[in-house]
PyMOL Python script that loads the backbone (N, CA, C, O; Angstrom):
from pymol import cmd

cmd.read_pdbstr("""\
ATOM      1  N   UNK A   1      12.576  70.891 146.551  1.00  0.00           N
ATOM      2  CA  UNK A   1      13.616  71.493 145.761  1.00  0.00           C
ATOM      3  C   UNK A   1      14.963  71.367 146.477  1.00  0.00           C
ATOM      4  O   UNK A   1      15.064  71.609 147.680  1.00  0.00           O
ATOM      5  N   UNK A   2      15.939  71.006 145.760  1.00  0.00           N
ATOM      6  CA  UNK A   2      17.278  70.874 146.316  1.00  0.00           C
ATOM      7  C   UNK A   2      17.981  72.229 146.310  1.00  0.00           C
ATOM      8  O   UNK A   2      17.834  73.032 145.388  1.00  0.00           O
ATOM      9  N   UNK A   3      18.742  72.447 147.362  1.00  0.00           N
ATOM     10  CA  UNK A   3      19.517  73.679 147.435  1.00  0.00           C
ATOM     11  C   UNK A   3      20.765  73.564 146.571  1.00  0.00           C
ATOM     12  O   UNK A   3      21.367  72.496 146.459  1.00  0.00           O
ATOM     13  N   UNK A   4      21.135  74.663 145.974  1.00  0.00           N
ATOM     14  CA  UNK A   4      22.367  74.681 145.187  1.00  0.00           C
ATOM     15  C   UNK A   4      23.548  74.790 146.141  1.00  0.00           C
ATOM     16  O   UNK A   4      23.526  75.588 147.079  1.00  0.00           O
ATOM     17  N   UNK A   5      24.564  73.995 145.903  1.00  0.00           N
ATOM     18  CA  UNK A   5      25.739  74.032 146.762  1.00  0.00           C
ATOM     19  C   UNK A   5      26.609  75.224 146.427  1.00  0.00           C
ATOM     20  O   UNK A   5      26.711  75.643 145.274  1.00  0.00           O
ATOM     21  N   UNK A   6      27.237  75.764 147.466  1.00  0.00           N
ATOM     22  CA  UNK A   6      28.171  76.864 147.273  1.00  0.00           C
ATOM     23  C   UNK A   6      29.519  76.275 146.867  1.00  0.00           C
ATOM     24  O   UNK A   6      29.896  75.203 147.341  1.00  0.00           O
ATOM     25  N   UNK A   7      30.226  76.950 146.015  1.00  0.00           N
ATOM     26  CA  UNK A   7      31.571  76.476 145.665  1.00  0.00           C
ATOM     27  C   UNK A   7      32.470  76.468 146.901  1.00  0.00           C
ATOM     28  O   UNK A   7      32.389  77.363 147.743  1.00  0.00           O
ATOM     29  N   UNK A   8      33.315  75.465 147.001  1.00  0.00           N
ATOM     30  CA  UNK A   8      34.187  75.324 148.167  1.00  0.00           C
ATOM     31  C   UNK A   8      35.146  76.501 148.285  1.00  0.00           C
ATOM     32  O   UNK A   8      35.464  76.935 149.392  1.00  0.00           O
ATOM     33  N   UNK A   9      35.608  77.020 147.151  1.00  0.00           N
ATOM     34  CA  UNK A   9      36.535  78.147 147.176  1.00  0.00           C
ATOM     35  C   UNK A   9      35.907  79.397 147.762  1.00  0.00           C
ATOM     36  O   UNK A   9      36.596  80.184 148.411  1.00  0.00           O
ATOM     37  N   UNK A  10      34.624  79.593 147.549  1.00  0.00           N
ATOM     38  CA  UNK A  10      33.919  80.750 148.087  1.00  0.00           C
ATOM     39  C   UNK A  10      33.855  80.671 149.612  1.00  0.00           C
ATOM     40  O   UNK A  10      34.063  81.675 150.294  1.00  0.00           O
ATOM     41  N   UNK A  11      33.574  79.504 150.138  1.00  0.00           N
ATOM     42  CA  UNK A  11      33.514  79.322 151.583  1.00  0.00           C
ATOM     43  C   UNK A  11      34.884  79.534 152.213  1.00  0.00           C
ATOM     44  O   UNK A  11      34.993  80.164 153.265  1.00  0.00           O
ATOM     45  N   UNK A  12      35.915  79.018 151.584  1.00  0.00           N
ATOM     46  CA  UNK A  12      37.274  79.177 152.107  1.00  0.00           C
ATOM     47  C   UNK A  12      37.685  80.641 152.087  1.00  0.00           C
ATOM     48  O   UNK A  12      38.275  81.127 153.052  1.00  0.00           O
ATOM     49  N   UNK A  13      37.386  81.346 151.017  1.00  0.00           N
ATOM     50  CA  UNK A  13      37.741  82.762 150.928  1.00  0.00           C
ATOM     51  C   UNK A  13      36.955  83.598 151.936  1.00  0.00           C
ATOM     52  O   UNK A  13      37.472  84.576 152.474  1.00  0.00           O
ATOM     53  N   UNK A  14      35.719  83.217 152.185  1.00  0.00           N
ATOM     54  CA  UNK A  14      34.909  83.924 153.179  1.00  0.00           C
ATOM     55  C   UNK A  14      35.543  83.800 154.563  1.00  0.00           C
ATOM     56  O   UNK A  14      35.652  84.788 155.290  1.00  0.00           O
ATOM     57  N   UNK A  15      35.955  82.605 154.920  1.00  0.00           N
ATOM     58  CA  UNK A  15      36.604  82.385 156.220  1.00  0.00           C
ATOM     59  C   UNK A  15      37.958  83.079 156.281  1.00  0.00           C
ATOM     60  O   UNK A  15      38.328  83.621 157.322  1.00  0.00           O
ATOM     61  N   UNK A  16      38.692  83.068 155.189  1.00  0.00           N
ATOM     62  CA  UNK A  16      39.991  83.735 155.142  1.00  0.00           C
ATOM     63  C   UNK A  16      39.827  85.246 155.295  1.00  0.00           C
ATOM     64  O   UNK A  16      40.618  85.891 155.984  1.00  0.00           O
ATOM     65  N   UNK A  17      38.814  85.803 154.661  1.00  0.00           N
ATOM     66  CA  UNK A  17      38.547  87.236 154.784  1.00  0.00           C
ATOM     67  C   UNK A  17      38.174  87.587 156.218  1.00  0.00           C
ATOM     68  O   UNK A  17      38.575  88.637 156.720  1.00  0.00           O
ATOM     69  N   UNK A  18      37.424  86.738 156.873  1.00  0.00           N
ATOM     70  CA  UNK A  18      37.097  86.946 158.282  1.00  0.00           C
ATOM     71  C   UNK A  18      38.330  86.921 159.148  1.00  0.00           C
ATOM     72  O   UNK A  18      38.455  87.718 160.078  1.00  0.00           O
ATOM     73  N   UNK A  19      39.249  86.013 158.855  1.00  0.00           N
ATOM     74  CA  UNK A  19      40.497  85.935 159.606  1.00  0.00           C
ATOM     75  C   UNK A  19      41.346  87.184 159.392  1.00  0.00           C
ATOM     76  O   UNK A  19      41.959  87.690 160.332  1.00  0.00           O
ATOM     77  N   UNK A  20      41.382  87.675 158.171  1.00  0.00           N
ATOM     78  CA  UNK A  20      42.120  88.903 157.874  1.00  0.00           C
ATOM     79  C   UNK A  20      41.516  90.095 158.617  1.00  0.00           C
ATOM     80  O   UNK A  20      42.249  90.902 159.188  1.00  0.00           O
ATOM     81  N   UNK A  21      40.192  90.211 158.614  1.00  0.00           N
ATOM     82  CA  UNK A  21      39.530  91.300 159.338  1.00  0.00           C
ATOM     83  C   UNK A  21      39.792  91.207 160.835  1.00  0.00           C
ATOM     84  O   UNK A  21      40.003  92.225 161.493  1.00  0.00           O
ATOM     85  N   UNK A  22      39.780  90.008 161.368  1.00  0.00           N
ATOM     86  CA  UNK A  22      40.067  89.816 162.786  1.00  0.00           C
ATOM     87  C   UNK A  22      41.493  90.236 163.119  1.00  0.00           C
ATOM     88  O   UNK A  22      41.727  90.895 164.132  1.00  0.00           O
ATOM     89  N   UNK A  23      42.441  89.861 162.278  1.00  0.00           N
ATOM     90  CA  UNK A  23      43.840  90.222 162.507  1.00  0.00           C
ATOM     91  C   UNK A  23      44.046  91.734 162.395  1.00  0.00           C
ATOM     92  O   UNK A  23      44.761  92.321 163.208  1.00  0.00           O
ATOM     93  N   UNK A  24      43.432  92.363 161.405  1.00  0.00           N
ATOM     94  CA  UNK A  24      43.566  93.819 161.251  1.00  0.00           C
ATOM     95  C   UNK A  24      42.948  94.528 162.450  1.00  0.00           C
ATOM     96  O   UNK A  24      43.512  95.501 162.951  1.00  0.00           O
ATOM     97  N   UNK A  25      41.804  94.056 162.910  1.00  0.00           N
ATOM     98  CA  UNK A  25      41.171  94.649 164.078  1.00  0.00           C
ATOM     99  C   UNK A  25      42.027  94.514 165.326  1.00  0.00           C
ATOM    100  O   UNK A  25      42.161  95.462 166.099  1.00  0.00           O
ATOM    101  N   UNK A  26      42.608  93.329 165.524  1.00  0.00           N
ATOM    102  CA  UNK A  26      43.467  93.119 166.693  1.00  0.00           C
ATOM    103  C   UNK A  26      44.709  94.002 166.630  1.00  0.00           C
ATOM    104  O   UNK A  26      45.123  94.565 167.643  1.00  0.00           O
ATOM    105  N   UNK A  27      45.300  94.123 165.453  1.00  0.00           N
ATOM    106  CA  UNK A  27      46.466  94.994 165.301  1.00  0.00           C
ATOM    107  C   UNK A  27      46.107  96.463 165.515  1.00  0.00           C
ATOM    108  O   UNK A  27      46.882  97.212 166.110  1.00  0.00           O
ATOM    109  N   UNK A  28      44.948  96.870 165.037  1.00  0.00           N
ATOM    110  CA  UNK A  28      44.512  98.253 165.234  1.00  0.00           C
ATOM    111  C   UNK A  28      44.314  98.548 166.712  1.00  0.00           C
ATOM    112  O   UNK A  28      44.688  99.620 167.187  1.00  0.00           O
ATOM    113  N   UNK A  29      43.733  97.614 167.438  1.00  0.00           N
ATOM    114  CA  UNK A  29      43.558  97.797 168.880  1.00  0.00           C
ATOM    115  C   UNK A  29      44.914  97.885 169.573  1.00  0.00           C
ATOM    116  O   UNK A  29      45.141  98.774 170.394  1.00  0.00           O
ATOM    117  N   UNK A  30      45.806  96.970 169.242  1.00  0.00           N
ATOM    118  CA  UNK A  30      47.125  96.942 169.881  1.00  0.00           C
ATOM    119  C   UNK A  30      47.895  98.239 169.648  1.00  0.00           C
ATOM    120  O   UNK A  30      48.410  98.841 170.590  1.00  0.00           O
ATOM    121  N   UNK A  31      47.969  98.663 168.393  1.00  0.00           N
ATOM    122  CA  UNK A  31      48.748  99.857 168.088  1.00  0.00           C
ATOM    123  C   UNK A  31      48.080 101.127 168.603  1.00  0.00           C
ATOM    124  O   UNK A  31      48.774 102.086 168.941  1.00  0.00           O
ATOM    125  N   UNK A  32      46.763 101.158 168.670  1.00  0.00           N
ATOM    126  CA  UNK A  32      46.080 102.329 169.220  1.00  0.00           C
ATOM    127  C   UNK A  32      46.349 102.462 170.708  1.00  0.00           C
ATOM    128  O   UNK A  32      46.555 103.569 171.206  1.00  0.00           O
ATOM    129  N   UNK A  33      46.350 101.348 171.420  1.00  0.00           N
ATOM    130  CA  UNK A  33      46.630 101.392 172.853  1.00  0.00           C
ATOM    131  C   UNK A  33      48.101 101.719 173.102  1.00  0.00           C
ATOM    132  O   UNK A  33      48.420 102.493 174.005  1.00  0.00           O
ATOM    133  N   UNK A  34      48.992 101.139 172.312  1.00  0.00           N
ATOM    134  CA  UNK A  34      50.414 101.411 172.467  1.00  0.00           C
ATOM    135  C   UNK A  34      50.762 102.875 172.179  1.00  0.00           C
ATOM    136  O   UNK A  34      51.650 103.437 172.818  1.00  0.00           O
ATOM    137  N   UNK A  35      50.074 103.484 171.233  1.00  0.00           N
ATOM    138  CA  UNK A  35      50.366 104.861 170.846  1.00  0.00           C
ATOM    139  C   UNK A  35      49.348 105.837 171.429  1.00  0.00           C
ATOM    140  O   UNK A  35      49.162 106.932 170.898  1.00  0.00           O
ATOM    141  N   UNK A  36      48.694 105.448 172.511  1.00  0.00           N
ATOM    142  CA  UNK A  36      47.639 106.288 173.078  1.00  0.00           C
ATOM    143  C   UNK A  36      48.164 107.651 173.515  1.00  0.00           C
ATOM    144  O   UNK A  36      47.446 108.647 173.434  1.00  0.00           O
ATOM    145  N   UNK A  37      49.390 107.699 173.969  1.00  0.00           N
ATOM    146  CA  UNK A  37      49.973 108.978 174.394  1.00  0.00           C
ATOM    147  C   UNK A  37      50.161 109.916 173.201  1.00  0.00           C
ATOM    148  O   UNK A  37      49.894 111.114 173.302  1.00  0.00           O
ATOM    149  N   UNK A  38      50.616 109.379 172.088  1.00  0.00           N
ATOM    150  CA  UNK A  38      50.843 110.197 170.894  1.00  0.00           C
ATOM    151  C   UNK A  38      49.525 110.562 170.199  1.00  0.00           C
ATOM    152  O   UNK A  38      49.415 111.624 169.587  1.00  0.00           O
ATOM    153  N   UNK A  39      48.538 109.682 170.298  1.00  0.00           N
ATOM    154  CA  UNK A  39      47.261 109.933 169.624  1.00  0.00           C
ATOM    155  C   UNK A  39      46.360 110.898 170.390  1.00  0.00           C
ATOM    156  O   UNK A  39      45.432 111.473 169.822  1.00  0.00           O
ATOM    157  N   UNK A  40      46.632 111.069 171.652  1.00  0.00           N
ATOM    158  CA  UNK A  40      45.795 111.945 172.462  1.00  0.00           C
ATOM    159  C   UNK A  40      44.422 111.317 172.664  1.00  0.00           C
ATOM    160  O   UNK A  40      44.315 110.142 173.015  1.00  0.00           O
ATOM    161  N   UNK A  41      43.378 112.103 172.441  1.00  0.00           N
ATOM    162  CA  UNK A  41      42.024 111.587 172.654  1.00  0.00           C
ATOM    163  C   UNK A  41      41.535 110.730 171.489  1.00  0.00           C
ATOM    164  O   UNK A  41      40.474 110.111 171.583  1.00  0.00           O
ATOM    165  N   UNK A  42      42.288 110.685 170.399  1.00  0.00           N
ATOM    166  CA  UNK A  42      41.867 109.886 169.239  1.00  0.00           C
ATOM    167  C   UNK A  42      42.116 108.394 169.408  1.00  0.00           C
ATOM    168  O   UNK A  42      41.625 107.598 168.607  1.00  0.00           O
ATOM    169  N   UNK A  43      42.868 107.995 170.434  1.00  0.00           N
ATOM    170  CA  UNK A  43      43.152 106.573 170.607  1.00  0.00           C
ATOM    171  C   UNK A  43      41.862 105.786 170.826  1.00  0.00           C
ATOM    172  O   UNK A  43      41.757 104.629 170.419  1.00  0.00           O
ATOM    173  N   UNK A  44      40.886 106.415 171.469  1.00  0.00           N
ATOM    174  CA  UNK A  44      39.617 105.736 171.715  1.00  0.00           C
ATOM    175  C   UNK A  44      38.873 105.471 170.404  1.00  0.00           C
ATOM    176  O   UNK A  44      38.239 104.427 170.250  1.00  0.00           O
ATOM    177  N   UNK A  45      38.950 106.403 169.473  1.00  0.00           N
ATOM    178  CA  UNK A  45      38.324 106.225 168.158  1.00  0.00           C
ATOM    179  C   UNK A  45      38.949 105.045 167.414  1.00  0.00           C
ATOM    180  O   UNK A  45      38.239 104.202 166.865  1.00  0.00           O
ATOM    181  N   UNK A  46      40.279 104.994 167.402  1.00  0.00           N
ATOM    182  CA  UNK A  46      40.962 103.907 166.700  1.00  0.00           C
ATOM    183  C   UNK A  46      40.752 102.564 167.390  1.00  0.00           C
ATOM    184  O   UNK A  46      40.667 101.532 166.725  1.00  0.00           O
ATOM    185  N   UNK A  47      40.670 102.573 168.707  1.00  0.00           N
ATOM    186  CA  UNK A  47      40.387 101.335 169.430  1.00  0.00           C
ATOM    187  C   UNK A  47      38.974 100.849 169.113  1.00  0.00           C
ATOM    188  O   UNK A  47      38.752  99.652 168.934  1.00  0.00           O
ATOM    189  N   UNK A  48      38.029 101.772 169.045  1.00  0.00           N
ATOM    190  CA  UNK A  48      36.659 101.405 168.692  1.00  0.00           C
ATOM    191  C   UNK A  48      36.558 100.844 167.288  1.00  0.00           C
ATOM    192  O   UNK A  48      35.841  99.872 167.050  1.00  0.00           O
ATOM    193  N   UNK A  49      37.279 101.460 166.357  1.00  0.00           N
ATOM    194  CA  UNK A  49      37.282 100.941 164.980  1.00  0.00           C
ATOM    195  C   UNK A  49      37.908  99.551 164.926  1.00  0.00           C
ATOM    196  O   UNK A  49      37.433  98.678 164.200  1.00  0.00           O
ATOM    197  N   UNK A  50      38.969  99.350 165.693  1.00  0.00           N
ATOM    198  CA  UNK A  50      39.608  98.035 165.746  1.00  0.00           C
ATOM    199  C   UNK A  50      38.674  96.978 166.327  1.00  0.00           C
ATOM    200  O   UNK A  50      38.626  95.847 165.844  1.00  0.00           O
ATOM    201  N   UNK A  51      37.935  97.356 167.367  1.00  0.00           N
ATOM    202  CA  UNK A  51      36.954  96.428 167.954  1.00  0.00           C
ATOM    203  C   UNK A  51      35.862  96.090 166.951  1.00  0.00           C
ATOM    204  O   UNK A  51      35.432  94.941 166.852  1.00  0.00           O
ATOM    205  N   UNK A  52      35.420  97.091 166.214  1.00  0.00           N
ATOM    206  CA  UNK A  52      34.395  96.863 165.193  1.00  0.00           C
ATOM    207  C   UNK A  52      34.890  95.872 164.143  1.00  0.00           C
ATOM    208  O   UNK A  52      34.175  94.934 163.788  1.00  0.00           O
ATOM    209  N   UNK A  53      36.109  96.076 163.644  1.00  0.00           N
ATOM    210  CA  UNK A  53      36.661  95.158 162.642  1.00  0.00           C
ATOM    211  C   UNK A  53      36.828  93.755 163.203  1.00  0.00           C
ATOM    212  O   UNK A  53      36.550  92.771 162.518  1.00  0.00           O
ATOM    213  N   UNK A  54      37.281  93.660 164.450  1.00  0.00           N
ATOM    214  CA  UNK A  54      37.480  92.348 165.062  1.00  0.00           C
ATOM    215  C   UNK A  54      36.156  91.616 165.229  1.00  0.00           C
ATOM    216  O   UNK A  54      36.085  90.409 164.998  1.00  0.00           O
ATOM    217  N   UNK A  55      35.109  92.327 165.628  1.00  0.00           N
ATOM    218  CA  UNK A  55      33.796  91.689 165.806  1.00  0.00           C
ATOM    219  C   UNK A  55      33.230  91.243 164.458  1.00  0.00           C
ATOM    220  O   UNK A  55      32.664  90.155 164.351  1.00  0.00           O
ATOM    221  N   UNK A  56      33.381  92.081 163.430  1.00  0.00           N
ATOM    222  CA  UNK A  56      32.902  91.697 162.098  1.00  0.00           C
ATOM    223  C   UNK A  56      33.667  90.466 161.599  1.00  0.00           C
ATOM    224  O   UNK A  56      33.064  89.538 161.060  1.00  0.00           O
ATOM    225  N   UNK A  57      34.983  90.457 161.776  1.00  0.00           N
ATOM    226  CA  UNK A  57      35.786  89.306 161.368  1.00  0.00           C
ATOM    227  C   UNK A  57      35.386  88.044 162.097  1.00  0.00           C
ATOM    228  O   UNK A  57      35.309  86.973 161.495  1.00  0.00           O
ATOM    229  N   UNK A  58      35.128  88.161 163.400  1.00  0.00           N
ATOM    230  CA  UNK A  58      34.706  86.996 164.179  1.00  0.00           C
ATOM    231  C   UNK A  58      33.346  86.494 163.729  1.00  0.00           C
ATOM    232  O   UNK A  58      33.113  85.286 163.669  1.00  0.00           O
ATOM    233  N   UNK A  59      32.448  87.418 163.411  1.00  0.00           N
ATOM    234  CA  UNK A  59      31.116  87.021 162.925  1.00  0.00           C
ATOM    235  C   UNK A  59      31.215  86.311 161.576  1.00  0.00           C
ATOM    236  O   UNK A  59      30.490  85.346 161.333  1.00  0.00           O
ATOM    237  N   UNK A  60      32.094  86.773 160.708  1.00  0.00           N
ATOM    238  CA  UNK A  60      32.255  86.126 159.399  1.00  0.00           C
ATOM    239  C   UNK A  60      32.847  84.736 159.572  1.00  0.00           C
ATOM    240  O   UNK A  60      32.451  83.797 158.880  1.00  0.00           O
ATOM    241  N   UNK A  61      33.792  84.602 160.492  1.00  0.00           N
ATOM    242  CA  UNK A  61      34.407  83.293 160.723  1.00  0.00           C
ATOM    243  C   UNK A  61      33.381  82.300 161.285  1.00  0.00           C
ATOM    244  O   UNK A  61      33.335  81.141 160.873  1.00  0.00           O
ATOM    245  N   UNK A  62      32.571  82.768 162.221  1.00  0.00           N
ATOM    246  CA  UNK A  62      31.624  81.873 162.891  1.00  0.00           C
ATOM    247  C   UNK A  62      30.321  81.651 162.125  1.00  0.00           C
ATOM    248  O   UNK A  62      29.529  80.781 162.487  1.00  0.00           O
ATOM    249  N   UNK A  63      30.099  82.428 161.077  1.00  0.00           N
ATOM    250  CA  UNK A  63      28.861  82.291 160.303  1.00  0.00           C
ATOM    251  C   UNK A  63      28.799  80.919 159.638  1.00  0.00           C
ATOM    252  O   UNK A  63      29.781  80.433 159.077  1.00  0.00           O
ATOM    253  N   UNK A  64      27.632  80.316 159.716  1.00  0.00           N
ATOM    254  CA  UNK A  64      27.457  79.002 159.132  1.00  0.00           C
ATOM    255  C   UNK A  64      27.065  79.173 157.653  1.00  0.00           C
ATOM    256  O   UNK A  64      26.059  79.814 157.349  1.00  0.00           O
ATOM    257  N   UNK A  65      27.846  78.610 156.756  1.00  0.00           N
ATOM    258  CA  UNK A  65      27.483  78.737 155.338  1.00  0.00           C
ATOM    259  C   UNK A  65      26.256  77.893 155.028  1.00  0.00           C
ATOM    260  O   UNK A  65      26.127  76.761 155.494  1.00  0.00           O
ATOM    261  N   UNK A  66      25.371  78.457 154.243  1.00  0.00           N
ATOM    262  CA  UNK A  66      24.152  77.717 153.884  1.00  0.00           C
ATOM    263  C   UNK A  66      24.159  77.370 152.420  1.00  0.00           C
ATOM    264  O   UNK A  66      23.217  76.747 151.929  1.00  0.00           O
TER     265      UNK A  66
END
""", "prot")
cmd.dss("prot")
cmd.show_as("cartoon", "prot")
cmd.util.cbc("prot")
cmd.orient("prot")
């Protein structure tokens, strides 16, 4: 049985969404660290969320489409 091909636009949008998630995660990390004094103990929470988004974005970018 032959596999059905995925539309090219779907693959491109998947990679673009991964890039957006990676950028949002990186920005969240940067701004959380920069504003750590104003955020108090919450800066660690925002940094963790930013790391989570960045890792998810990187995984989506590196995922091999089947």
